[in-house]
Backbone as numpy.savetxt, mean C-alpha at the origin, in Angstrom:
# Nx Ny Nz CAx CAy CAz Cx Cy Cz
15.40 -0.15 -19.68 14.65 1.09 -19.60 15.34 2.28 -19.74
15.07 3.20 -20.58 15.92 4.44 -20.65 15.32 5.61 -19.87
16.06 6.67 -19.76 15.68 7.77 -18.98 14.26 8.25 -19.52
14.04 8.49 -20.75 12.54 8.90 -21.38 11.51 8.04 -20.81
11.82 6.59 -20.99 10.76 5.67 -20.46 10.49 5.83 -19.08
11.60 6.05 -18.22 11.40 6.17 -16.83 10.52 7.35 -16.30
10.94 8.43 -17.04 10.24 9.74 -16.82 8.75 9.68 -17.25
8.30 8.87 -18.41 7.06 8.81 -18.84 6.29 7.89 -17.77
7.02 6.87 -17.20 6.22 6.10 -16.41 5.96 6.85 -15.10
7.03 7.55 -14.54 6.57 8.30 -13.44 5.41 9.41 -13.50
5.39 9.88 -14.83 4.33 10.94 -14.99 3.08 10.24 -15.14
3.08 9.02 -15.64 1.76 8.17 -15.73 1.37 7.92 -14.40
2.28 7.42 -13.48 1.89 6.99 -12.14 1.31 8.33 -11.21
1.94 9.33 -11.59 1.51 10.66 -10.77 0.15 10.99 -11.28
-0.04 10.91 -12.50 -1.45 11.37 -12.90 -2.62 10.40 -12.64
-2.20 9.05 -12.40 -3.18 8.04 -12.10 -3.31 7.58 -10.76
-2.53 7.99 -9.91 -2.61 7.53 -8.34 -4.07 8.05 -7.77
-4.44 6.97 -7.09 -5.84 7.19 -6.41 -5.67 6.58 -5.01
-6.41 7.01 -4.18 -6.41 6.39 -2.76 -7.56 5.38 -2.71
-7.10 4.04 -2.31 -7.85 3.04 -2.37 -8.03 2.47 -0.71
-9.40 2.14 -0.42 -9.38 1.55 1.02 -9.30 -0.03 0.79
-8.37 -0.66 1.69 -8.25 -2.03 1.48 -8.59 -2.66 2.92
-9.30 -3.53 3.09 -9.78 -4.14 4.33 -9.42 -5.57 4.27
-8.77 -5.95 5.56 -8.39 -7.34 5.51 -8.46 -7.70 6.97
-8.17 -8.82 7.23 -7.89 -9.50 8.73 -6.58 -8.98 9.29
-6.42 -8.69 10.48 -5.04 -8.52 11.06 -4.36 -9.68 11.19
-3.18 -9.92 10.58 -2.38 -10.96 10.51 -1.86 -11.34 11.96
-1.66 -12.62 12.29 -1.30 -13.04 13.74 0.18 -12.51 13.73
0.50 -11.87 14.92 1.75 -11.48 15.21 2.35 -10.25 14.60
1.43 -9.48 13.95 1.80 -8.28 13.22 1.93 -7.34 14.48
3.28 -6.40 14.21 3.61 -5.33 14.99 3.92 -4.25 14.10
3.65 -3.05 14.56 3.93 -1.78 13.90 5.29 -1.11 14.68
6.40 -1.31 14.24 7.59 -0.65 14.87 8.07 0.19 13.93
8.11 1.55 14.05 8.63 2.45 13.03 7.58 3.18 12.23
8.00 3.66 11.03 7.15 4.32 10.22 5.97 3.41 9.52
4.79 3.77 9.46 3.70 3.09 8.76 3.28 3.92 7.56
3.53 3.27 6.50 3.23 4.36 5.25 1.80 4.56 4.75
0.86 3.98 5.66 -0.53 4.04 5.31 -1.40 4.71 6.48
-2.48 5.07 6.18 -3.45 5.37 7.31 -3.99 4.07 7.56
-3.78 3.55 8.91 -4.43 2.30 9.18 -5.34 2.40 10.47
-6.58 1.77 10.47 -7.41 1.69 11.51 -7.55 0.15 11.85
-7.57 -0.18 13.09 -7.71 -1.55 13.47 -8.98 -1.66 14.32
-9.85 -2.31 14.05 -11.22 -2.55 14.95 -11.29 -4.11 15.06
-11.02 -4.68 16.29 -10.96 -5.96 16.57 -10.07 -6.71 15.81
-10.51 -7.66 14.87 -9.58 -8.39 14.05 -9.51 -7.65 12.48
-10.30 -6.66 12.36 -10.39 -6.11 10.94 -9.35 -4.90 10.85
-8.50 -4.90 9.76 -7.62 -3.76 9.39 -8.14 -3.23 8.18
-8.17 -1.80 8.34 -8.70 -1.00 7.08 -7.37 0.01 7.10
-6.86 -0.05 5.65 -5.87 0.86 5.36 -6.14 1.64 4.09
-5.78 2.86 4.04 -5.89 3.89 3.01 -4.49 3.78 2.18
-4.56 3.29 1.11 -3.41 3.02 0.31 -3.48 3.80 -1.08
-2.37 4.59 -1.36 -2.10 5.19 -2.69 -1.59 4.33 -3.75
-2.38 4.18 -4.79 -1.78 3.15 -5.91 -2.45 3.61 -7.37
-2.11 2.99 -8.31 -2.69 3.10 -9.60 -3.88 2.30 -9.73
-4.03 1.28 -9.14 -5.22 0.20 -9.14 -5.41 -0.50 -7.89
-6.47 -0.99 -7.71 -6.86 -1.68 -6.45 -6.00 -2.96 -6.21
-5.52 -3.59 -7.29 -4.74 -4.90 -7.16 -3.28 -4.28 -6.62
-2.72 -3.18 -7.06 -1.55 -2.61 -6.59 -1.49 -2.15 -5.21
-2.86 -1.59 -4.78 -2.99 -1.25 -3.32 -3.06 -2.47 -2.42
-3.64 -3.53 -2.93 -3.54 -4.79 -2.07 -2.21 -5.34 -1.93
-1.62 -5.28 -3.06 -0.13 -5.82 -3.00 0.67 -5.18 -2.13
0.69 -3.66 -2.18 1.41 -2.91 -1.38 1.31 -3.14 0.23
-0.04 -3.29 0.59 -0.39 -3.54 1.94 0.15 -4.91 2.30
-0.03 -5.93 1.53 0.42 -7.26 1.88 1.91 -7.15 1.91
2.61 -6.65 1.04 4.01 -6.51 1.26 4.49 -5.84 2.66
3.73 -4.76 2.95 4.16 -4.00 4.03 3.72 -4.96 5.40
2.74 -5.73 5.29 2.26 -6.50 6.39 3.15 -7.78 6.50
3.81 -8.25 5.57 4.63 -9.35 5.55 6.25 -9.16 5.77
6.51 -7.91 5.77 7.84 -7.53 5.92 8.29 -7.74 7.37
9.40 -8.44 7.63 9.99 -8.85 8.89 11.06 -7.94 9.45
11.42 -6.70 8.77 12.29 -6.03 9.09 11.98 -5.01 10.36
């Protein structure tokens, strides 16, 4: 990918970002240590996150990556 393609990709993403609400069950053993990149609300065993992404599938993927990260 050259610099023009990279710039076009960034412009496309910036123009098409939307905020999605992703609702899932709170994973067992999840802890929030440090910066959380999403607005998250937990009620009982339900986690609701506001995630910025180009489409809903990307939003789900970004949240799942964050929740599964062991760092």
